[in-house]
C-alpha positions in Angstrom: 31.3 117.0 115.6 31.6 118.6 112.1 35.0 120.2 111.7 33.9 122.5 108.9 31.6 124.3 111.4 34.4 125.0 113.8 37.1 126.4 111.4 37.5 129.9 110.3 38.0 130.3 106.5 39.6 133.4 105.0 39.2 134.0 101.3 42.2 135.5 99.5 41.8 137.3 96.2 45.5 136.7 95.2 45.8 139.6 92.7 45.2 142.2 95.3 46.3 140.6 98.6 50.0 141.2 98.8 52.6 142.0 96.2 56.1 140.7 97.0 58.1 141.9 93.9 56.8 145.4 93.2 55.0 144.6 89.9 51.7 145.7 91.3 50.1 142.2 91.3 49.6 140.1 94.4 51.4 136.8 94.4 52.0 133.6 96.4 55.2 134.9 98.1 53.1 137.8 99.2 50.6 135.5 100.8 53.4 133.5 102.5 54.7 136.8 104.0 51.3 137.3 105.7 50.7 133.8 107.2 51.6 134.9 110.7 49.1 137.8 110.4 46.4 135.4 109.3 47.2 132.9 112.0 47.0 135.7 114.6 43.4 136.4 113.4 42.4 132.9 114.3 42.2 131.7 110.7 42.3 127.9 110.1 41.8 127.6 106.4 42.8 129.8 103.4 40.4 129.8 100.5 42.4 130.9 97.5 40.6 132.4 94.5 41.8 131.0 91.2 45.6 131.1 90.6 45.6 128.7 87.6 46.9 129.6 84.2 44.3 131.9 82.6 43.9 134.6 80.0 42.1 136.5 82.7 39.0 137.5 80.7 37.1 137.0 84.0 39.8 137.5 86.7 41.0 134.0 86.6 37.7 132.2 86.6 38.4 131.3 82.9 41.0 128.6 83.4 43.2 127.5 80.5 45.2 124.9 82.5 44.1 123.3 85.8 47.6 122.0 86.6 49.6 125.1 85.9 49.8 128.3 87.8 49.5 131.7 86.3 53.1 132.9 86.2 52.1 136.3 87.7 51.4 134.6 91.0 54.5 132.4 91.0 55.5 128.8 90.3 55.0 125.4 91.8 57.9 125.9 94.2 56.1 128.9 95.6 53.0 126.8 95.9 54.9 124.1 97.8 56.3 126.8 100.1 52.8 128.1 100.8 51.6 124.6 101.6 54.5 124.0 103.9 54.0 127.4 105.6 50.4 126.6 106.3 51.2 123.1 107.5 53.7 124.3 110.0 51.2 126.7 111.4 48.4 124.1 111.7 46.5 125.7 108.8 45.1 124.3 105.5 44.5 125.4 101.9 41.3 125.3 100.0 41.4 126.0 96.3 38.7 127.7 94.2 37.8 125.1 91.5 35.9 126.2 88.4 34.6 123.3 86.4 31.2 124.5 85.1 33.3 126.0 82.3 36.8 126.4 81.1 38.6 129.1 79.1 38.1 128.9 75.4 41.9 128.6 75.3 41.9 125.4 77.3 43.3 122.5 75.3 40.1 120.6 75.9 38.0 123.2 74.1 40.6 123.9 71.4 40.4 120.2 70.5 36.6 120.2 70.9 36.0 123.0 68.5 38.5 121.7 65.9 36.0 119.3 64.3 32.6 117.8 64.8 34.4 114.4 64.8 36.9 115.5 67.5 37.1 112.9 70.4 36.5 115.8 72.8 33.6 117.3 70.8 31.1 116.0 73.4 33.1 117.5 76.3 31.3 120.7 75.7 27.7 121.5 74.7 27.4 121.9 71.0 24.1 122.3 69.0 23.2 123.0 65.4 21.6 126.3 64.5 17.9 126.9 64.1 16.4 128.9 61.2 13.4 131.2 61.1 10.9 131.4 58.3 13.2 133.8 56.4 16.1 131.4 56.6 18.0 133.5 59.2 20.3 131.6 61.5 19.2 131.5 65.2 20.7 130.1 68.4 19.5 126.6 69.6 17.3 128.2 72.3 16.6 131.6 73.9 18.9 131.3 76.9 20.7 134.5 77.9 24.2 134.6 79.3 24.5 135.7 82.9 26.1 139.0 81.9 24.0 139.7 78.8 23.6 138.6 75.3 22.9 135.1 74.0 24.3 132.1 75.9 25.2 130.6 72.5 28.2 131.5 70.4 28.5 130.5 66.7 31.7 128.7 65.6 32.4 129.3 62.0 34.9 126.5 61.7 32.6 123.6 62.9 29.3 125.3 61.9 27.6 124.9 65.3 26.9 126.8 68.4 28.4 126.2 71.8 26.9 127.0 75.2 28.4 129.6 77.6 26.4 130.7 80.6 29.0 133.4 81.2 31.4 135.0 78.7 31.8 133.5 75.2 35.4 132.9 76.3 34.0 130.6 79.0 32.4 127.6 77.3 30.4 125.2 79.5 31.6 121.7 80.0 29.2 118.8 79.4 28.8 117.1 82.7 26.7 114.4 81.1 29.9 113.1 79.5 31.6 110.5 81.8 35.0 111.4 80.4 34.6 115.0 81.6 33.8 113.8 85.1 36.8 111.5 85.2 39.1 114.3 84.0 37.8 116.6 86.7 38.2 114.0 89.4 41.7 113.3 88.2 42.8 117.0 88.4 41.2 117.2 91.9 43.2 114.2 93.0 46.3 115.8 91.6 45.9 118.8 93.8 45.0 116.8 96.8 48.1 114.7 96.4 50.1 118.0 96.4 48.7 118.8 99.8 45.6 120.9 99.1 42.9 120.1 101.7 39.8 120.6 99.6 38.0 122.8 97.1 35.3 125.5 96.9 33.3 124.5 93.8 32.4 127.6 91.9 28.9 127.8 90.4 28.6 124.1 91.0 24.8 124.4 90.9 25.0 125.2 87.2 26.7 122.1 85.9 23.3 120.4 85.4 21.3 121.9 82.6 17.5 121.5 82.1 16.7 118.3 80.2 16.5 119.0 76.5 17.8 122.5 76.8 14.3 124.0 76.1 13.4 127.6 75.6 12.7 129.3 78.9 11.1 132.5 80.0 13.4 134.7 82.1 11.4 133.8 85.3 11.4 130.1 84.4 15.2 130.2 83.9 15.7 131.8 87.3 13.3 129.4 88.9 15.1 126.5 87.3 18.4 127.7 88.7 16.9 128.5 92.1 15.4 125.0 92.2 18.9 123.5 91.6 20.1 125.7 94.5 17.5 124.1 96.7 18.3 120.6 95.5 21.9 121.3 96.5 20.9 120.7 100.1 20.5 117.0 99.3 24.2 116.9 98.4 25.4 118.4 101.7 23.6 115.9 103.9 26.3 113.9 105.8 24.8 110.6 104.5 25.4 111.8 100.9 29.1 112.1 101.4 29.3 114.7 98.5 29.7 118.3 99.7 30.3 119.6 103.3 28.4 122.8 102.9 26.9 125.4 100.6 27.9 129.0 100.2 24.7 131.1 99.9 24.6 134.4 98.1 20.8 135.0 98.5 21.0 137.6 101.1 23.7 139.5 99.1 21.2 139.8 96.2 18.4 141.3 98.3 19.1 144.8 96.9 19.4 143.6 93.3 17.0 144.9 90.7 15.0 142.8 88.2 16.7 144.3 85.1 20.3 144.1 86.6 21.9 142.9 89.8 24.0 146.0 89.6 20.9 148.2 90.0 20.3 148.7 93.7 16.8 148.6 95.0 15.4 149.4 98.4 15.4 146.4 100.8 13.7 145.8 104.1 15.3 144.3 107.2 12.3 141.9 107.6 13.0 140.4 104.1 16.7 140.2 104.9 15.8 138.3 108.1 13.5 136.0 106.2 16.3 135.0 103.9 18.7 134.3 106.8 16.0 132.4 108.7 15.3 130.2 105.7 18.9 129.2 105.3 19.8 128.9 109.0 16.7 126.8 109.7 16.8 124.7 106.5 20.5 124.0 106.6 20.9 123.7 110.3 21.6 120.0 110.2 23.5 120.2 106.9 26.0 122.9 106.4 25.8 126.5 105.2 28.3 129.3 105.1 27.4 133.0 105.0 29.9 135.8 104.4 30.3 138.7 102.0 31.4 142.3 101.8 29.0 144.3 103.8 29.7 147.6 105.6 28.9 149.9 102.7 25.7 148.0 101.9 24.3 146.7 105.1 26.0 149.0 107.6 27.1 152.6 107.4 30.5 153.6 106.0 30.4 157.2 107.1 33.1 158.5 109.4 30.7 158.5 112.3 29.4 155.0 112.1 31.8 153.0 110.0 33.7 151.3 112.9 30.7 150.7 115.1 28.5 149.3 112.2 31.4 147.1 111.1 31.6 145.6 114.6 27.9 145.1 114.6 28.2 143.2 111.3 31.0 141.2 112.8 28.6 140.0 115.5 26.3 139.0 112.7 29.3 137.2 111.1 29.9 139.4 108.1 33.0 141.2 106.8 33.3 145.0 106.8 35.5 146.8 104.2 34.3 150.0 102.6 33.5 150.2 98.9 35.7 151.9 96.3 36.0 155.8 96.1 33.0 157.7 94.9 35.1 159.6 92.3 36.1 156.5 90.4 35.3 156.5 86.7 34.2 153.4 84.7 37.8 152.9 83.5 38.8 152.0 87.0 36.4 149.0 87.2 37.9 145.7 86.0 35.1 143.2 86.6 33.6 141.9 83.5 30.0 142.0 84.9 30.4 145.7 85.6 31.9 146.5 82.2 29.2 144.5 80.4 26.5 146.3 82.3 28.0 149.7 81.5 28.4 148.9 77.8 24.8 147.6 77.5 23.3 150.7 79.2 25.5 153.1 77.3 24.6 151.5 74.0 20.9 151.8 74.7 21.1 155.4 75.9 23.2 156.4 72.8 20.1 155.6 70.7 18.5 158.7 72.3 21.5 161.0 73.0 25.1 161.3 71.6 26.4 162.1 75.1 24.1 160.4 77.6 24.3 161.0 81.3 25.7 157.9 83.0 26.2 159.3 86.5 23.3 157.2 87.9 25.0 154.0 86.6 28.3 155.0 88.2 26.5 155.5 91.5 24.8 152.0 91.2 28.2 150.4 90.4 29.9 152.1 93.3 27.4 150.2 95.6 27.2 146.9 93.9 30.3 146.2 91.7 32.4 143.1 92.6 35.5 145.2 92.3 34.6 146.5 95.8 35.7 143.1 97.2 38.8 143.0 95.0 40.7 146.2 95.7 44.2 145.8 97.3 44.4 145.2 101.0 45.5 148.3 102.9 48.4 146.9 105.0 49.8 150.2 106.2 49.8 154.0 105.7 52.2 154.0 102.7 50.9 155.9 99.7 49.2 154.7 96.5 46.3 152.8 98.2 42.9 152.7 96.3 40.9 154.4 99.0 41.9 157.7 100.5 41.1 156.4 104.0 44.2 154.2 104.0 46.0 156.4 106.5 43.5 155.4 109.2 42.0 152.2 107.8 45.0 149.9 107.4 46.0 146.6 109.0 49.0 148.0 110.8 47.0 150.8 112.5 44.2 148.4 113.3 46.5 145.9 114.9 48.0 148.4 117.3 44.6 149.8 118.3 42.9 147.6 121.0 39.5 149.0 120.1 39.8 148.5 116.3 37.5 146.5 114.1 40.3 144.0 113.4 40.8 143.3 117.1 37.1 143.1 117.6 37.1 140.4 114.9 39.8 138.5 116.8 37.7 138.6 119.9 34.5 137.5 118.0 36.3 134.6 116.3 37.8 133.4 119.5 34.5 133.5 121.3 32.7 131.7 118.5 35.2 128.8 118.5 34.9 128.4 122.3 31.1 128.5 122.4 29.4 125.4 121.0 25.9 127.0 120.9 27.2 129.5 118.3 28.6 126.6 116.2 25.9 124.0 116.5 22.8 125.7 118.1 19.4 125.8 116.5 18.3 129.2 115.1 15.1 131.1 115.9 14.1 134.6 114.8 12.7 137.0 117.4 10.2 139.6 116.2 10.7 138.8 112.5 8.7 141.8 111.2 10.6 144.4 113.1 12.3 146.7 110.6 14.9 148.1 113.0 16.2 145.2 115.1 17.6 141.8 114.0 17.2 139.6 117.0 17.7 135.8 117.1 18.4 133.1 119.6 20.2 129.8 119.5 19.9 126.7 121.6 22.0 123.6 122.2 21.5 121.1 124.9 20.0 123.7 127.3 22.6 126.3 126.5 21.2 129.5 125.0 22.5 132.5 123.1 20.7 135.8 122.1 21.9 138.3 119.5 20.5 141.8 119.3 21.5 144.0 116.3 20.3 147.5 115.6 20.4 148.1 111.8 19.5 151.8 112.1 21.5 155.0 112.9 19.1 156.0 115.7 18.7 154.7 119.3 15.9 152.0 119.5 14.1 151.0 122.7 13.5 147.3 122.1 11.3 145.1 124.2 11.8 141.3 124.0 8.5 139.4 123.5 7.3 137.1 126.3 8.2 134.0 124.4 11.9 134.9 123.9 14.4 132.7 125.7 11.7 130.5 127.4 12.7 130.2 131.1 16.4 131.1 130.7 16.0 134.8 130.6 17.8 135.6 133.8 20.7 133.2 133.1 22.1 135.2 130.2 25.2 137.3 130.5 26.8 139.7 127.9 29.7 138.1 126.1 30.3 140.5 123.2 29.3 144.2 122.4 30.5 146.9 120.1 29.9 149.7 122.5 31.8 150.2 125.8 30.1 150.2 129.2 27.2 147.9 128.4 25.4 146.3 131.3 26.2 142.7 131.6 22.7 141.5 132.6 19.9 141.3 130.1 16.8 143.4 130.6 13.4 142.7 129.0 13.6 146.2 127.5 16.9 147.2 126.0 18.1 150.5 124.7 20.2 149.9 121.6 22.4 152.7 120.3 22.9 153.3 116.6 24.2 150.1 114.9 24.7 148.5 118.4 25.2 144.8 118.5 25.2 142.5 121.6 25.7 138.8 122.1 24.4 137.1 125.3 24.9 133.5 126.3 23.9 131.4 129.3 27.4 130.0 129.8 
């Protein structure tokens, strides 16, 4: 048995979850006030995005002190109350830990940049400049930061460059330094001793850099990082005793363009299935988690299909909250990746026009921006919500409606926990090339499950191939469906309504 396969983890973005004091910022007391709600959903573990002290250049992912809380969220007494509230409900807390980089205001980096002879100089990645034939100063290599520009920042005081794969305010730690590792282990132990159950390690695949920090072509850089993602699987093997599971983002990037991940491109269901199949098959005996914002990208957030496609994605095991309003201007977006992309495109277009049209970029951002997953939770129908749909789409209304998406999720989570084949079963795609239907089966010790998902807004007559389900075809019964009045017995040919999802099991 692997406990992490059986628990339900709920990620909280603290700034926008629940405000308890009216300052417009979510906080720990707000989270505490919603613990009964989370317990009622069937949640076992809270995954808390960063609440550490931070200048918030990157929404808390730039940490200036790992053992202090950002005062906007509360203090350590509030943290103790949260931990006790979880413990009394049989729940646990998992912290987001960011140790590929720190804030440039972290005391470690302040000391590191103070002098080349600083005891903490080697805690970060410093390199001397290169010079071209004309004597112009150049960065140590051609690496680009994730959100644009060079990955190297010149420091006038110590006359060297430091590496930052993200913002210049997020210098990368040097994990080749044993003292850095000890310091990270110490702070992890400090939080564990307080009662935190574990950590989600942010961008942990980036802590190891290519030997020698060589120049890389863009494709080579991406391949290097992808290779490290593949190697990650070695560290989640039970025998390795390192990580319990990986959190894959590959399927979320399926509609990302080459020039920018914020430029949506057309994607195919067969490619989507190929990605899921790879990770489900490759990581079956290891551990892999798969969850992201989805209904506006992989479903349909129109009035007609929003609820039904959200339920279909729940069967697939995704979350379903609509994206930000279409009328939002760029000033409403807070995420640094979005702002960096906007600034870069605007600067380029201003070379050709003093007042360039940016409507296409706003349209792209509305689909892809990370702000979509960070807007305030709509708890009830009180005013001032971000989305105008708050009157209907809020937790209070969903709780009281037995046919709501929220109550469908409760049913789905309860069924998953009670059905071993859904937790531990092998994964096999059915008709991988079909561009309309995502069908797959699972098997565990003779028990079988079949999932049928229609990813289109039209009715599809779908025929299961002869090799599906082996000899157990007649034993399957319907266990979960997002339409009412669905026949309980499985037929070889199934008529699936728009965005219909069905789950059959043999027990």
